[in-house]
N, C-alpha and C positions, 0 to 999 in steps of 0.2 A: 760789351759783348764778349761771351767766352764759348769756348768750344766744349761741348757736352758728350759727344759720341761720334764714333767713326766706323763705318762699315765698308766693305768691299764685295763686289759681285764679279764672278766670271761669266760672261756672256758669250756664246758662239756668234761669230760674224762670218759664217760660211767656211772659209778657209783658214781662219785665224781666229783667237779670242780677243775680246776687249776686255780689260780688267777695269771696271768701274769703281770710283771711290766716292762716297758721300760723307761729308762732315756736316754735323749738326751744331747749331749754336742755340744759346739760351734766348734768343730773340726770335726763334722759329725759322730763321734763314738757313737753308741748307745748300751748301756748295757741292757741285759735282766735277768729276773729271773722268777722263778715260785714257788708259795707256795700253800699249801693245808691246810684248816681248816675245815673239813667236818661240814656242817649245819651253818657255819658263813661266807660264801664267800663274801656277799655283806658288811657285817660288816668289814672284812678285807680290801676290796677294798676301802672303804670309809676311814678307817685308813690310808692306804697307801697315799692317797692324802692329808690328814690332816697333817700327820708327814712329809710327802715328801716335802711339800712346804717350809719347813725350809732349803731345800738343793738347792733351785734355786738360781743361781748365785755363788755357791760355787765351789771349786776345787773337783772333784769326787775322786781324788787320796788320799785324807786325810781321810781314811777309819776309822781308829782308833778313831780319833777326832770326826768324824760324829756319830759313834756309841755311844760314851760316851754322846754326846749331845742329840741324840735321846732317849737314855735311861734315863739319869738324868733329863733333862729338861722336861720330861713328868710328873715329880712329882709322879704319881701313877705307880711306877717302878715294873717291873716283871709281871708275869703271862703269859699264853700261847697266848692270843690275842696281848697283847703289843710285845712280843718277835716275834711273826709270822709277825706282820707288819715290825718291824726292819729288820727281816731275808730277806724279799722281797726287801727292799732297799739296804741292805749291800751287798747281793749277785750280784745284778745288777751293783753296784759300782766295785765290784772285776772283773766282766765281762769287764767293761771299761778298767780297768788297764791292764788286760791281752791282751785285743785287741790293746791298744796303744803300748804294748811292744812287741807284736807278738809271744806270748807264752802261752801254756796252763796253768791254774791256779796251778796245781800241781808242776810245775816247780818253780813258784814263792814262794811256801811253803816249798822248799828244797827238793823236791821229784825228781823223784819217789822212794818210798820205796819198790815198787813191780812193775812187768811188766804187771800185770792184775789183776782183782778184783774178788775174788770168790763170787758166789752168792748162795742164796737160794730161792726157788720159793714157793709161796702160793700153796696150794694143798686142794681141797674141801674134807672134810671127807665123804660126802655122807650119806646115810641113813642106812649103815650097814658096819661092818668091811670088807667084801668082796669087797664091793664098794670102801672103802678107800684104800685097798690094791691095787685094779686096778688103782685108781688115782694116787697113788704113783709110780707105775710101769710106767705109762704114763709119768710122770715128769722125771723119770730116763732115759726112752728112748729118751726124748728131750734134754738130756744132762746134766741136773741139778745133782749136787753132794748131795743136801740136800733140804728138804722141810719143811714147816711149815703148820699146820692146827690150826683152831680154835677149841675150846672145842666141840668135838663130842657129840651129844645128846642136848647140848645147841644151836649149830649151826649145819647147813649142811643138814638137812633132807628136803625132799620135793623138788619142782622145784628149779633148781640151776640157770637158766638163763645164760648158757654159762659157761665159765672159769673165769668169772670176779673177783669173790671173795669167799672166804670160809665162810664168816660171815653171812650166810642166816639163817632164823629162824628154830630152831630145835624143839624138843619135850618138852623142858622144857620152861615154861612161861618166857618171857623176863623180866617180872616184878619180878621174884623171886629174893629175897634178900640174899646177901652173909652170913647172919646170921641165915637164916632159916634152917630147917632140910634137909639134903641131904642123900638120900638113899644109903646104901652100893651097891644097884644094879647099881646106877649111876657110882659110882667109878670103879666097875667091868666091866660095860659095856664100859667105856672109855678105860680102859686097854685092853679089847679085840681088840679094833680098832688098837692099836699100836702092839699088839702081831701079828695080821694079816699082818700089813704093814711090820714088821721086817722079818717075814717069807717069804714074797713075794720079798722083795727088797734087803735082805741080810745085811751083817754086815757092808758093806761100805757105804751105804746110810744114810745120816744124818737125823734124824727125830726129829722135835721140835714141842712143843705145845704152843699155845697162849691162856692164860686164859682170856684176855680182862678185867682184874681186877674183875672177877665175883665171886671169892671164899673168904671164911675167911682163916685166916692163918692156923687154924686147919684142915679145909677141903682141902686146898692146900697141906698140909703136907700128909694127907691120900692119896691124888691123887698121889703125887710125889713117896710115898712109893710103891704104886701099880704099877707105871710105871717103877720103877727102874730096873727090869729085862730086859727092852727092850732098855736100853741104849740110852735115848734121849740126843741130845746134849745140849738142854736147855729148860726150862719151863719159858715162858715169861709172865710177868705182871700177876702173879697168883693171887694177891690181889689188892684191890683199891689202888690208888697211893698216897692218902693223907698222910698216916701214915708211915713214914720211919722206925720207930721202929718195927712196925709190919712186914714189908718186911725183915728187918734185923733178926728178931727172926725166920723167915721162912728159910732164906738163911743159917743160922747157922745149921739147922736141916735136911735140904732137901738132899737126896742122888742124886739128879739131879741138875745141875747147874742152877741158877736162874738168869733170864735176865729181866731188866726193864730199864726205863728212857725215853721213848718216850713222856712222859707228864712232863718231868722235863725241865726247862729252865734257862740259864745263868750259870756261874761258881759257883754261890752261892749254887744252888740245888746240882751240881756236888759235891762240897765239902762235903755237908752234908751225901749225899749217900756214898761217899767214906769213910768218917771218921766213919760212923756207920756199914761199911762192909756190906751194904745192898744188893749187887749184886755180881754175879760172871762174868757177862757180862753186859756192859752198852750200852743203846741203844738211845742216843739223836737223834733227827731229825734236820738235818742242816736247814731246811726251817721252823722250828718252835722255835728253841733254841736261836735265835738272829743272826744266820748267820754263815759264814764259820770261822770267827775269834773266835767267842765263842765256836763253836764246837771244834775247834782246841785246845783251852785251856781246855775245858772240857776233851778232850781225854788226854791231858797232866796230868791233875789231876788223871785220872784214870790209866795212865801209871805208876805214882808213887806208885800206890797200886797194881800193877800187874794184872789189870783188863783190858780185851780185850773190843774193841768198835765194836758193831754190829749194824750199823746205821739204825734206823727206816726209811723205804722208800717204802710203799705201793702206791706210788705217780706217778706223770708223768715224761715225758722226761727230762725236764730241772731240776726237783728236783733230779732225778736220777743222772744227770750230776754233780750237785753241791755235791751230796753224794759221787760220784766217786772220785772227786778231793780231798775230805777229806780222803777217804779211801787210795788213792794212795800216800799220803803224810805224813802218821802218821806211827810209828813203831808198835803200838798195835792194829792194825786192825784185826778182827776175820772173819767176814762175812757179806755180803750185802743183804738186803732184796729187793726182787722185786716181783710183782704180777707174771710176767712171762708168762702172757697168750698171745695167738695169736691175741686176740681182741686189747690188748694194743699195741702190736708190730705194727699192721696195723694203728691204730690211731696215734701213735707217729710219724709215717712217714709223716702223713699229717699235723701235727702240728709244727714240727720243720725240719729244712732243713738237719741236720746230726744226726739221732738218734744214740745212743749208739750201738756198735756191740757185740753180744754174741758169744763166741766160747768155747766150751767144758765146760760149766757151768761157764764161767767168762765174765766179760766185759773187752774188750780191751781198753787201754788208748787212748783217742783222742789226736791228734797233732795239731788241729786247735786251735787258740788262744782264751783266756778267757774260758767260759764254753765249747766252742767247738761247739755250735750250735746257731742258731737264730730262732726266731718265724716266722712262715710263715704267711703273712698278711692275705692270703686266709682263714686260720683257724678260725680268729675272728668272721666273719659272719657265717661261715659254721656249727660251733658247738657252739651255744649260751649257756650261762650258765643256769643251771637249779636250782630248789629249792629241796634239798634233806633233808629228814627226816629219823630217824631210832631210834635204841636202841643200848645200849652198848654191 
């Protein structure tokens, strides 16, 4: 079997683009993948073509060898852009292998380790504690066992634009820097949101907070202490991602489990995170960290430190499928992220032929070979890619 052609397509997924890759072979098998790198879609698509040309004429089944060459021969190794490009190619190669052998990827990885994959959904905080409580209850009624919201007051106030995402502009200026003064009223205000949600949803509902790297370690600790009575399941990316020692300092002191890792890539980042005991939950993104092989190795490093994996995945249908195959085949899976909106569910059905099925707050494991789904050709022209800008 040889690779004969490679193409990429940028498809709008509401508030972000999906960059879809297809790799053709001389046997007629086509491998698909999807990746997301918000605000860099065209850069990633160009990179897929530049790096991917080295695969033409090669055997797609030599995935480990191809990864090593794509990584090392680029010379400028590492970083999210490089790893995202490699992820797109690597996952499509796995899709080819699964289709050739006629089995889903989690079976190739020694799985399944579970029969279904536990989810948490995004939940908008809204512009008041009462609104957040109502939003959490709505997610609960939809079958989800856990939710995550971005920092209330920082995000979530004003027009929401449907259920698409919780990261809308709040009352705090997006230019506010983590080292600037943060009023005690803000800390108390955020705590009131979670007090209302806990009262409304009860003790069984998992509540989590995403900090988007907006806080200093000291302010993150102040907030964690204020939120401790409400039993959050984790506090995600509370501080900027560059300084692992700062994250480690916070994790050692926080009364709430600290989660991070969506902006880490490759086993080398994972080793540093674990060696410094910087997280209680690790959150690599399969479509940004170098692909399924790297994600599985990163999970193994975390497993050796008794750290669970909660994959980052506010992404599209094929990204979700790749993340599911990781979750279904590792022993230390914790919980899977999904936006979980009706808009996404409807859109995904138009973009892929077999979207994942949710039941009782879980995704069911697909039985179709490879990723378990294919790109619909009609989606390429129907949902053209857009230009997205934003703030952290």
